N, C-alpha and C positions, 0 to 999 in steps of 0.2 A: 747385338745385332739390331735391336730396336732403334739405336741412333741413326742407323742408315735406312732401315726398312720402315719404321714407324716413329719418326722423331717426336711427333706430337704426344705419343704415349710415354716415351722416355722422359720428355720435358715435364709432363704431368706428374710422373713418379718423383723426379728430382725436386719438383716444386713442393710436393707433400713432404718429403724428407727433409728439405731445407727449412720449410715452415716449422715443422715439428722441433728440429734441433736449435733452430734460431730462438724460438720461444723458450725452450728448455734452458738454453744458455742464458737468455735474459733473466729468467726467473732465478736461476742459480746464483748469478752474479748479484742480482738485487737482494736476494735473501741472505746472503752472506755479509752484506754491508762492507765490502772491501776487504774481507779477511782471507780471501783466496790469494795464494801466492803465485800459483802456476796454472795455466790453462793449456791443455794439450788438445790439439786438433789433428786428427790423423786419419788417413785413408790410404788404401793400398791400390795403386793404379799400375803396378808394375810387376814383371816376372823376372826371372833370372836372365831372360834374354832381352828385355826391354819393356816398353809400355804395352798394356793390354789393348789399348786403342791407339789410333794414330794421334800425334800431337795436334793436327788440325781438328779432329773430332772432339778432343778434349778441350781445346780452346773455345770452340764453337758451342758445345753443349754442356760440359761439366764445369768449367771455370766460372761462368756467371753464377751458378748456384753455389759453388764452394765460396766464392767471394761473398755472396749474400749471407752464408752461414757464419763466416768469421767477422762480419761487420760488428756484431755486439762486443767482440774483444776490443776492438779500436774504440768504439763508443765509450767504453768504460776505462780506456787508458792501458789496456793489456796489448801485448805483442804476441803474435803467433807466427 
């Protein structure tokens, strides 16, 4: 609901979560010196009936933060 009622709050929450996981991912990759074989990035945005939010809201508010979170994978040559 915050995405439509208070998008600034939703964006701030997503920024904090993205910052945390981006830093955690960078540290884990660097600490293992390339010995990681697989990196899994997963989130659940769907139900048995479809997406929890509209594709438009997802593209506008969630996708940019998701993309930012998976950037370290590409930076170190991993695919996700």
